[in-house]
Chimera marker file (.cmm) of the C-alpha trace (Angstrom):
<marker_set name="trace">
<marker id="1" x="7.716" y="14.221" z="2.647" r="1" g="1" b="0" radius="0.5"/>
<marker id="2" x="6.165" y="10.791" z="3.258" r="1" g="1" b="0" radius="0.5"/>
<marker id="3" x="4.629" y="8.392" z="0.761" r="1" g="1" b="0" radius="0.5"/>
<marker id="4" x="2.308" y="5.563" z="1.775" r="1" g="1" b="0" radius="0.5"/>
<marker id="5" x="3.058" y="2.293" z="-0.030" r="1" g="1" b="0" radius="0.5"/>
<marker id="6" x="-0.045" y="0.303" z="-1.018" r="1" g="1" b="0" radius="0.5"/>
<marker id="7" x="-0.527" y="-3.323" z="-2.018" r="1" g="1" b="0" radius="0.5"/>
<marker id="8" x="-1.490" y="-2.298" z="-5.554" r="1" g="1" b="0" radius="0.5"/>
<marker id="9" x="1.858" y="-0.573" z="-6.049" r="1" g="1" b="0" radius="0.5"/>
<marker id="10" x="3.895" y="-3.407" z="-4.597" r="1" g="1" b="0" radius="0.5"/>
<marker id="11" x="2.075" y="-6.049" z="-6.627" r="1" g="1" b="0" radius="0.5"/>
<marker id="12" x="2.646" y="-4.068" z="-9.805" r="1" g="1" b="0" radius="0.5"/>
<marker id="13" x="6.379" y="-3.907" z="-9.041" r="1" g="1" b="0" radius="0.5"/>
<marker id="14" x="6.695" y="-7.617" z="-8.292" r="1" g="1" b="0" radius="0.5"/>
<marker id="15" x="4.470" y="-9.018" z="-11.051" r="1" g="1" b="0" radius="0.5"/>
<marker id="16" x="6.057" y="-8.585" z="-14.473" r="1" g="1" b="0" radius="0.5"/>
<marker id="17" x="2.711" y="-9.509" z="-16.088" r="1" g="1" b="0" radius="0.5"/>
<marker id="18" x="0.812" y="-6.729" z="-14.278" r="1" g="1" b="0" radius="0.5"/>
<marker id="19" x="-0.524" y="-4.099" z="-16.697" r="1" g="1" b="0" radius="0.5"/>
<marker id="20" x="1.067" y="-1.389" z="-14.524" r="1" g="1" b="0" radius="0.5"/>
<marker id="21" x="4.423" y="-3.127" z="-14.050" r="1" g="1" b="0" radius="0.5"/>
<marker id="22" x="6.587" y="-0.867" z="-16.213" r="1" g="1" b="0" radius="0.5"/>
<marker id="23" x="5.128" y="2.326" z="-14.768" r="1" g="1" b="0" radius="0.5"/>
<marker id="24" x="5.290" y="0.918" z="-11.227" r="1" g="1" b="0" radius="0.5"/>
<marker id="25" x="8.892" y="-0.193" z="-11.604" r="1" g="1" b="0" radius="0.5"/>
<marker id="26" x="9.988" y="3.241" z="-12.844" r="1" g="1" b="0" radius="0.5"/>
<marker id="27" x="8.079" y="5.028" z="-10.070" r="1" g="1" b="0" radius="0.5"/>
<marker id="28" x="9.423" y="2.638" z="-7.417" r="1" g="1" b="0" radius="0.5"/>
<marker id="29" x="13.035" y="3.205" z="-8.501" r="1" g="1" b="0" radius="0.5"/>
<marker id="30" x="12.457" y="6.976" z="-8.454" r="1" g="1" b="0" radius="0.5"/>
<marker id="31" x="11.001" y="6.742" z="-4.939" r="1" g="1" b="0" radius="0.5"/>
<marker id="32" x="13.962" y="4.705" z="-3.745" r="1" g="1" b="0" radius="0.5"/>
<marker id="33" x="16.367" y="7.268" z="-5.163" r="1" g="1" b="0" radius="0.5"/>
<marker id="34" x="14.484" y="10.251" z="-3.779" r="1" g="1" b="0" radius="0.5"/>
<marker id="35" x="14.123" y="11.982" z="-0.458" r="1" g="1" b="0" radius="0.5"/>
<marker id="36" x="10.682" y="10.628" z="0.419" r="1" g="1" b="0" radius="0.5"/>
<marker id="37" x="10.110" y="8.608" z="3.561" r="1" g="1" b="0" radius="0.5"/>
<marker id="38" x="8.264" y="5.439" z="2.559" r="1" g="1" b="0" radius="0.5"/>
<marker id="39" x="5.799" y="3.853" z="4.958" r="1" g="1" b="0" radius="0.5"/>
<marker id="40" x="3.009" y="1.298" z="4.984" r="1" g="1" b="0" radius="0.5"/>
<marker id="41" x="0.912" y="-0.519" z="7.568" r="1" g="1" b="0" radius="0.5"/>
<marker id="42" x="1.183" y="-4.038" z="8.879" r="1" g="1" b="0" radius="0.5"/>
<marker id="43" x="-2.253" y="-4.655" z="7.309" r="1" g="1" b="0" radius="0.5"/>
<marker id="44" x="-0.880" y="-3.782" z="3.854" r="1" g="1" b="0" radius="0.5"/>
<marker id="45" x="2.172" y="-5.961" z="4.439" r="1" g="1" b="0" radius="0.5"/>
<marker id="46" x="0.035" y="-8.979" z="5.420" r="1" g="1" b="0" radius="0.5"/>
<marker id="47" x="-2.321" y="-8.448" z="2.470" r="1" g="1" b="0" radius="0.5"/>
<marker id="48" x="0.570" y="-8.043" z="0.017" r="1" g="1" b="0" radius="0.5"/>
<marker id="49" x="2.525" y="-10.997" z="1.356" r="1" g="1" b="0" radius="0.5"/>
<marker id="50" x="-0.522" y="-13.286" z="1.101" r="1" g="1" b="0" radius="0.5"/>
<marker id="51" x="-1.334" y="-12.163" z="-2.461" r="1" g="1" b="0" radius="0.5"/>
<marker id="52" x="2.276" y="-12.422" z="-3.620" r="1" g="1" b="0" radius="0.5"/>
<marker id="53" x="2.682" y="-15.881" z="-2.090" r="1" g="1" b="0" radius="0.5"/>
<marker id="54" x="-0.575" y="-17.079" z="-3.660" r="1" g="1" b="0" radius="0.5"/>
<marker id="55" x="-0.187" y="-15.495" z="-7.111" r="1" g="1" b="0" radius="0.5"/>
<marker id="56" x="3.566" y="-15.386" z="-7.658" r="1" g="1" b="0" radius="0.5"/>
<marker id="57" x="4.992" y="-18.031" z="-5.340" r="1" g="1" b="0" radius="0.5"/>
<marker id="58" x="7.260" y="-18.306" z="-2.350" r="1" g="1" b="0" radius="0.5"/>
<marker id="59" x="10.338" y="-16.904" z="-4.116" r="1" g="1" b="0" radius="0.5"/>
<marker id="60" x="8.457" y="-13.661" z="-4.868" r="1" g="1" b="0" radius="0.5"/>
<marker id="61" x="7.245" y="-13.537" z="-1.255" r="1" g="1" b="0" radius="0.5"/>
<marker id="62" x="10.866" y="-13.920" z="-0.167" r="1" g="1" b="0" radius="0.5"/>
<marker id="63" x="11.857" y="-11.030" z="-2.458" r="1" g="1" b="0" radius="0.5"/>
<marker id="64" x="9.112" y="-8.909" z="-0.905" r="1" g="1" b="0" radius="0.5"/>
<marker id="65" x="10.181" y="-9.731" z="2.648" r="1" g="1" b="0" radius="0.5"/>
<marker id="66" x="13.940" y="-9.549" z="2.198" r="1" g="1" b="0" radius="0.5"/>
<marker id="67" x="14.555" y="-7.034" z="-0.603" r="1" g="1" b="0" radius="0.5"/>
<marker id="68" x="11.573" y="-4.695" z="-0.817" r="1" g="1" b="0" radius="0.5"/>
<marker id="69" x="10.218" y="-4.376" z="2.727" r="1" g="1" b="0" radius="0.5"/>
<marker id="70" x="13.468" y="-2.937" z="4.160" r="1" g="1" b="0" radius="0.5"/>
<marker id="71" x="12.923" y="0.123" z="1.912" r="1" g="1" b="0" radius="0.5"/>
<marker id="72" x="9.985" y="1.331" z="4.024" r="1" g="1" b="0" radius="0.5"/>
<marker id="73" x="8.865" y="1.498" z="7.617" r="1" g="1" b="0" radius="0.5"/>
<marker id="74" x="5.857" y="-0.476" z="8.794" r="1" g="1" b="0" radius="0.5"/>
<marker id="75" x="3.285" y="1.304" z="10.946" r="1" g="1" b="0" radius="0.5"/>
<marker id="76" x="1.636" y="-1.112" z="13.375" r="1" g="1" b="0" radius="0.5"/>
<marker id="77" x="-2.086" y="-0.337" z="13.415" r="1" g="1" b="0" radius="0.5"/>
<marker id="78" x="-3.518" y="0.549" z="16.791" r="1" g="1" b="0" radius="0.5"/>
<marker id="79" x="-6.959" y="-0.377" z="18.074" r="1" g="1" b="0" radius="0.5"/>
<marker id="80" x="-8.415" y="3.113" z="17.522" r="1" g="1" b="0" radius="0.5"/>
<marker id="81" x="-7.240" y="3.124" z="13.884" r="1" g="1" b="0" radius="0.5"/>
<marker id="82" x="-8.682" y="-0.336" z="13.344" r="1" g="1" b="0" radius="0.5"/>
<marker id="83" x="-12.031" y="0.617" z="14.880" r="1" g="1" b="0" radius="0.5"/>
<marker id="84" x="-12.251" y="3.824" z="12.831" r="1" g="1" b="0" radius="0.5"/>
<marker id="85" x="-11.519" y="1.845" z="9.647" r="1" g="1" b="0" radius="0.5"/>
<marker id="86" x="-14.177" y="-0.776" z="10.434" r="1" g="1" b="0" radius="0.5"/>
<marker id="87" x="-16.679" y="2.032" z="11.001" r="1" g="1" b="0" radius="0.5"/>
<marker id="88" x="-15.664" y="3.627" z="7.684" r="1" g="1" b="0" radius="0.5"/>
<marker id="89" x="-16.196" y="0.366" z="5.773" r="1" g="1" b="0" radius="0.5"/>
<marker id="90" x="-19.622" y="-0.116" z="7.287" r="1" g="1" b="0" radius="0.5"/>
<marker id="91" x="-20.642" y="3.522" z="6.822" r="1" g="1" b="0" radius="0.5"/>
<marker id="92" x="-19.313" y="3.610" z="3.250" r="1" g="1" b="0" radius="0.5"/>
<marker id="93" x="-21.742" y="0.989" z="2.080" r="1" g="1" b="0" radius="0.5"/>
<marker id="94" x="-19.381" y="-0.112" z="-0.707" r="1" g="1" b="0" radius="0.5"/>
<marker id="95" x="-18.729" y="-3.792" z="-1.021" r="1" g="1" b="0" radius="0.5"/>
<marker id="96" x="-15.440" y="-3.270" z="-2.887" r="1" g="1" b="0" radius="0.5"/>
<marker id="97" x="-13.961" y="-0.847" z="-0.310" r="1" g="1" b="0" radius="0.5"/>
<marker id="98" x="-11.756" y="-3.080" z="1.831" r="1" g="1" b="0" radius="0.5"/>
<marker id="99" x="-10.860" y="-2.877" z="5.484" r="1" g="1" b="0" radius="0.5"/>
<marker id="100" x="-7.191" y="-2.706" z="4.510" r="1" g="1" b="0" radius="0.5"/>
<marker id="101" x="-7.895" y="0.324" z="2.309" r="1" g="1" b="0" radius="0.5"/>
<marker id="102" x="-9.822" y="2.068" z="5.084" r="1" g="1" b="0" radius="0.5"/>
<marker id="103" x="-7.011" y="1.341" z="7.547" r="1" g="1" b="0" radius="0.5"/>
<marker id="104" x="-4.571" y="2.840" z="5.036" r="1" g="1" b="0" radius="0.5"/>
<marker id="105" x="-6.690" y="6.002" z="4.729" r="1" g="1" b="0" radius="0.5"/>
<marker id="106" x="-6.949" y="6.304" z="8.504" r="1" g="1" b="0" radius="0.5"/>
<marker id="107" x="-3.192" y="5.870" z="8.985" r="1" g="1" b="0" radius="0.5"/>
<marker id="108" x="-2.455" y="8.381" z="6.227" r="1" g="1" b="0" radius="0.5"/>
<marker id="109" x="-4.802" y="10.996" z="7.695" r="1" g="1" b="0" radius="0.5"/>
<marker id="110" x="-3.479" y="10.560" z="11.226" r="1" g="1" b="0" radius="0.5"/>
<marker id="111" x="0.126" y="10.831" z="10.021" r="1" g="1" b="0" radius="0.5"/>
<marker id="112" x="-0.540" y="13.693" z="7.602" r="1" g="1" b="0" radius="0.5"/>
<marker id="113" x="0.497" y="11.675" z="4.540" r="1" g="1" b="0" radius="0.5"/>
<marker id="114" x="-1.016" y="13.001" z="1.305" r="1" g="1" b="0" radius="0.5"/>
<marker id="115" x="0.674" y="10.816" z="-1.312" r="1" g="1" b="0" radius="0.5"/>
<marker id="116" x="0.518" y="7.097" z="-1.985" r="1" g="1" b="0" radius="0.5"/>
<marker id="117" x="2.332" y="4.673" z="-4.246" r="1" g="1" b="0" radius="0.5"/>
<marker id="118" x="-0.866" y="3.048" z="-5.472" r="1" g="1" b="0" radius="0.5"/>
<marker id="119" x="-2.879" y="2.062" z="-8.502" r="1" g="1" b="0" radius="0.5"/>
<marker id="120" x="-6.035" y="1.579" z="-6.417" r="1" g="1" b="0" radius="0.5"/>
<marker id="121" x="-8.556" y="4.269" z="-7.430" r="1" g="1" b="0" radius="0.5"/>
<marker id="122" x="-9.956" y="4.396" z="-3.888" r="1" g="1" b="0" radius="0.5"/>
<marker id="123" x="-6.941" y="6.502" z="-2.861" r="1" g="1" b="0" radius="0.5"/>
<marker id="124" x="-7.853" y="9.219" z="-5.382" r="1" g="1" b="0" radius="0.5"/>
<marker id="125" x="-11.525" y="8.984" z="-4.384" r="1" g="1" b="0" radius="0.5"/>
<marker id="126" x="-10.447" y="9.682" z="-0.807" r="1" g="1" b="0" radius="0.5"/>
<marker id="127" x="-8.538" y="12.788" z="-1.894" r="1" g="1" b="0" radius="0.5"/>
<marker id="128" x="-4.986" y="11.440" z="-1.858" r="1" g="1" b="0" radius="0.5"/>
<marker id="129" x="-2.398" y="11.980" z="-4.599" r="1" g="1" b="0" radius="0.5"/>
<marker id="130" x="-1.157" y="8.819" z="-6.265" r="1" g="1" b="0" radius="0.5"/>
<marker id="131" x="2.287" y="7.988" z="-7.575" r="1" g="1" b="0" radius="0.5"/>
<marker id="132" x="2.658" y="7.347" z="-10.430" r="1" g="1" b="0" radius="0.5"/>
<link id1="1" id2="2" r="1" g="1" b="0" radius="0.2"/>
<link id1="2" id2="3" r="1" g="1" b="0" radius="0.2"/>
<link id1="3" id2="4" r="1" g="1" b="0" radius="0.2"/>
<link id1="4" id2="5" r="1" g="1" b="0" radius="0.2"/>
<link id1="5" id2="6" r="1" g="1" b="0" radius="0.2"/>
<link id1="6" id2="7" r="1" g="1" b="0" radius="0.2"/>
<link id1="7" id2="8" r="1" g="1" b="0" radius="0.2"/>
<link id1="8" id2="9" r="1" g="1" b="0" radius="0.2"/>
<link id1="9" id2="10" r="1" g="1" b="0" radius="0.2"/>
<link id1="10" id2="11" r="1" g="1" b="0" radius="0.2"/>
<link id1="11" id2="12" r="1" g="1" b="0" radius="0.2"/>
<link id1="12" id2="13" r="1" g="1" b="0" radius="0.2"/>
<link id1="13" id2="14" r="1" g="1" b="0" radius="0.2"/>
<link id1="14" id2="15" r="1" g="1" b="0" radius="0.2"/>
<link id1="15" id2="16" r="1" g="1" b="0" radius="0.2"/>
<link id1="16" id2="17" r="1" g="1" b="0" radius="0.2"/>
<link id1="17" id2="18" r="1" g="1" b="0" radius="0.2"/>
<link id1="18" id2="19" r="1" g="1" b="0" radius="0.2"/>
<link id1="19" id2="20" r="1" g="1" b="0" radius="0.2"/>
<link id1="20" id2="21" r="1" g="1" b="0" radius="0.2"/>
<link id1="21" id2="22" r="1" g="1" b="0" radius="0.2"/>
<link id1="22" id2="23" r="1" g="1" b="0" radius="0.2"/>
<link id1="23" id2="24" r="1" g="1" b="0" radius="0.2"/>
<link id1="24" id2="25" r="1" g="1" b="0" radius="0.2"/>
<link id1="25" id2="26" r="1" g="1" b="0" radius="0.2"/>
<link id1="26" id2="27" r="1" g="1" b="0" radius="0.2"/>
<link id1="27" id2="28" r="1" g="1" b="0" radius="0.2"/>
<link id1="28" id2="29" r="1" g="1" b="0" radius="0.2"/>
<link id1="29" id2="30" r="1" g="1" b="0" radius="0.2"/>
<link id1="30" id2="31" r="1" g="1" b="0" radius="0.2"/>
<link id1="31" id2="32" r="1" g="1" b="0" radius="0.2"/>
<link id1="32" id2="33" r="1" g="1" b="0" radius="0.2"/>
<link id1="33" id2="34" r="1" g="1" b="0" radius="0.2"/>
<link id1="34" id2="35" r="1" g="1" b="0" radius="0.2"/>
<link id1="35" id2="36" r="1" g="1" b="0" radius="0.2"/>
<link id1="36" id2="37" r="1" g="1" b="0" radius="0.2"/>
<link id1="37" id2="38" r="1" g="1" b="0" radius="0.2"/>
<link id1="38" id2="39" r="1" g="1" b="0" radius="0.2"/>
<link id1="39" id2="40" r="1" g="1" b="0" radius="0.2"/>
<link id1="40" id2="41" r="1" g="1" b="0" radius="0.2"/>
<link id1="41" id2="42" r="1" g="1" b="0" radius="0.2"/>
<link id1="42" id2="43" r="1" g="1" b="0" radius="0.2"/>
<link id1="43" id2="44" r="1" g="1" b="0" radius="0.2"/>
<link id1="44" id2="45" r="1" g="1" b="0" radius="0.2"/>
<link id1="45" id2="46" r="1" g="1" b="0" radius="0.2"/>
<link id1="46" id2="47" r="1" g="1" b="0" radius="0.2"/>
<link id1="47" id2="48" r="1" g="1" b="0" radius="0.2"/>
<link id1="48" id2="49" r="1" g="1" b="0" radius="0.2"/>
<link id1="49" id2="50" r="1" g="1" b="0" radius="0.2"/>
<link id1="50" id2="51" r="1" g="1" b="0" radius="0.2"/>
<link id1="51" id2="52" r="1" g="1" b="0" radius="0.2"/>
<link id1="52" id2="53" r="1" g="1" b="0" radius="0.2"/>
<link id1="53" id2="54" r="1" g="1" b="0" radius="0.2"/>
<link id1="54" id2="55" r="1" g="1" b="0" radius="0.2"/>
<link id1="55" id2="56" r="1" g="1" b="0" radius="0.2"/>
<link id1="56" id2="57" r="1" g="1" b="0" radius="0.2"/>
<link id1="57" id2="58" r="1" g="1" b="0" radius="0.2"/>
<link id1="58" id2="59" r="1" g="1" b="0" radius="0.2"/>
<link id1="59" id2="60" r="1" g="1" b="0" radius="0.2"/>
<link id1="60" id2="61" r="1" g="1" b="0" radius="0.2"/>
<link id1="61" id2="62" r="1" g="1" b="0" radius="0.2"/>
<link id1="62" id2="63" r="1" g="1" b="0" radius="0.2"/>
<link id1="63" id2="64" r="1" g="1" b="0" radius="0.2"/>
<link id1="64" id2="65" r="1" g="1" b="0" radius="0.2"/>
<link id1="65" id2="66" r="1" g="1" b="0" radius="0.2"/>
<link id1="66" id2="67" r="1" g="1" b="0" radius="0.2"/>
<link id1="67" id2="68" r="1" g="1" b="0" radius="0.2"/>
<link id1="68" id2="69" r="1" g="1" b="0" radius="0.2"/>
<link id1="69" id2="70" r="1" g="1" b="0" radius="0.2"/>
<link id1="70" id2="71" r="1" g="1" b="0" radius="0.2"/>
<link id1="71" id2="72" r="1" g="1" b="0" radius="0.2"/>
<link id1="72" id2="73" r="1" g="1" b="0" radius="0.2"/>
<link id1="73" id2="74" r="1" g="1" b="0" radius="0.2"/>
<link id1="74" id2="75" r="1" g="1" b="0" radius="0.2"/>
<link id1="75" id2="76" r="1" g="1" b="0" radius="0.2"/>
<link id1="76" id2="77" r="1" g="1" b="0" radius="0.2"/>
<link id1="77" id2="78" r="1" g="1" b="0" radius="0.2"/>
<link id1="78" id2="79" r="1" g="1" b="0" radius="0.2"/>
<link id1="79" id2="80" r="1" g="1" b="0" radius="0.2"/>
<link id1="80" id2="81" r="1" g="1" b="0" radius="0.2"/>
<link id1="81" id2="82" r="1" g="1" b="0" radius="0.2"/>
<link id1="82" id2="83" r="1" g="1" b="0" radius="0.2"/>
<link id1="83" id2="84" r="1" g="1" b="0" radius="0.2"/>
<link id1="84" id2="85" r="1" g="1" b="0" radius="0.2"/>
<link id1="85" id2="86" r="1" g="1" b="0" radius="0.2"/>
<link id1="86" id2="87" r="1" g="1" b="0" radius="0.2"/>
<link id1="87" id2="88" r="1" g="1" b="0" radius="0.2"/>
<link id1="88" id2="89" r="1" g="1" b="0" radius="0.2"/>
<link id1="89" id2="90" r="1" g="1" b="0" radius="0.2"/>
<link id1="90" id2="91" r="1" g="1" b="0" radius="0.2"/>
<link id1="91" id2="92" r="1" g="1" b="0" radius="0.2"/>
<link id1="92" id2="93" r="1" g="1" b="0" radius="0.2"/>
<link id1="93" id2="94" r="1" g="1" b="0" radius="0.2"/>
<link id1="94" id2="95" r="1" g="1" b="0" radius="0.2"/>
<link id1="95" id2="96" r="1" g="1" b="0" radius="0.2"/>
<link id1="96" id2="97" r="1" g="1" b="0" radius="0.2"/>
<link id1="97" id2="98" r="1" g="1" b="0" radius="0.2"/>
<link id1="98" id2="99" r="1" g="1" b="0" radius="0.2"/>
<link id1="99" id2="100" r="1" g="1" b="0" radius="0.2"/>
<link id1="100" id2="101" r="1" g="1" b="0" radius="0.2"/>
<link id1="101" id2="102" r="1" g="1" b="0" radius="0.2"/>
<link id1="102" id2="103" r="1" g="1" b="0" radius="0.2"/>
<link id1="103" id2="104" r="1" g="1" b="0" radius="0.2"/>
<link id1="104" id2="105" r="1" g="1" b="0" radius="0.2"/>
<link id1="105" id2="106" r="1" g="1" b="0" radius="0.2"/>
<link id1="106" id2="107" r="1" g="1" b="0" radius="0.2"/>
<link id1="107" id2="108" r="1" g="1" b="0" radius="0.2"/>
<link id1="108" id2="109" r="1" g="1" b="0" radius="0.2"/>
<link id1="109" id2="110" r="1" g="1" b="0" radius="0.2"/>
<link id1="110" id2="111" r="1" g="1" b="0" radius="0.2"/>
<link id1="111" id2="112" r="1" g="1" b="0" radius="0.2"/>
<link id1="112" id2="113" r="1" g="1" b="0" radius="0.2"/>
<link id1="113" id2="114" r="1" g="1" b="0" radius="0.2"/>
<link id1="114" id2="115" r="1" g="1" b="0" radius="0.2"/>
<link id1="115" id2="116" r="1" g="1" b="0" radius="0.2"/>
<link id1="116" id2="117" r="1" g="1" b="0" radius="0.2"/>
<link id1="117" id2="118" r="1" g="1" b="0" radius="0.2"/>
<link id1="118" id2="119" r="1" g="1" b="0" radius="0.2"/>
<link id1="119" id2="120" r="1" g="1" b="0" radius="0.2"/>
<link id1="120" id2="121" r="1" g="1" b="0" radius="0.2"/>
<link id1="121" id2="122" r="1" g="1" b="0" radius="0.2"/>
<link id1="122" id2="123" r="1" g="1" b="0" radius="0.2"/>
<link id1="123" id2="124" r="1" g="1" b="0" radius="0.2"/>
<link id1="124" id2="125" r="1" g="1" b="0" radius="0.2"/>
<link id1="125" id2="126" r="1" g="1" b="0" radius="0.2"/>
<link id1="126" id2="127" r="1" g="1" b="0" radius="0.2"/>
<link id1="127" id2="128" r="1" g="1" b="0" radius="0.2"/>
<link id1="128" id2="129" r="1" g="1" b="0" radius="0.2"/>
<link id1="129" id2="130" r="1" g="1" b="0" radius="0.2"/>
<link id1="130" id2="131" r="1" g="1" b="0" radius="0.2"/>
<link id1="131" id2="132" r="1" g="1" b="0" radius="0.2"/>
</marker_set>
């Protein structure tokens, strides 16, 4: 079974001051030791890398790129997925629903992924199961 890895989950793992760090760290280690196939999108990777570099510094960005990213595959978003996500943002009428989130939902639906490693409540609102 596949699990989609979201920025919110990765940030919680990397940032020891994050309110969800302990729970995220335990869930991440369980995912790494399990049978699940972990995947994310290049949009999530870019978003996460930028936030980690800005908030936590270059060393944390290096840890993300060299130690964490090899644990999952990166799905490269195609034009149709991007266009569907843009349409979803505009149709949703929610200022706080990001393009990256809508791309994630589109990728998950197209790949039949039902679970995400995420603390972002938008995943639950869209009907996905969240780990932890």
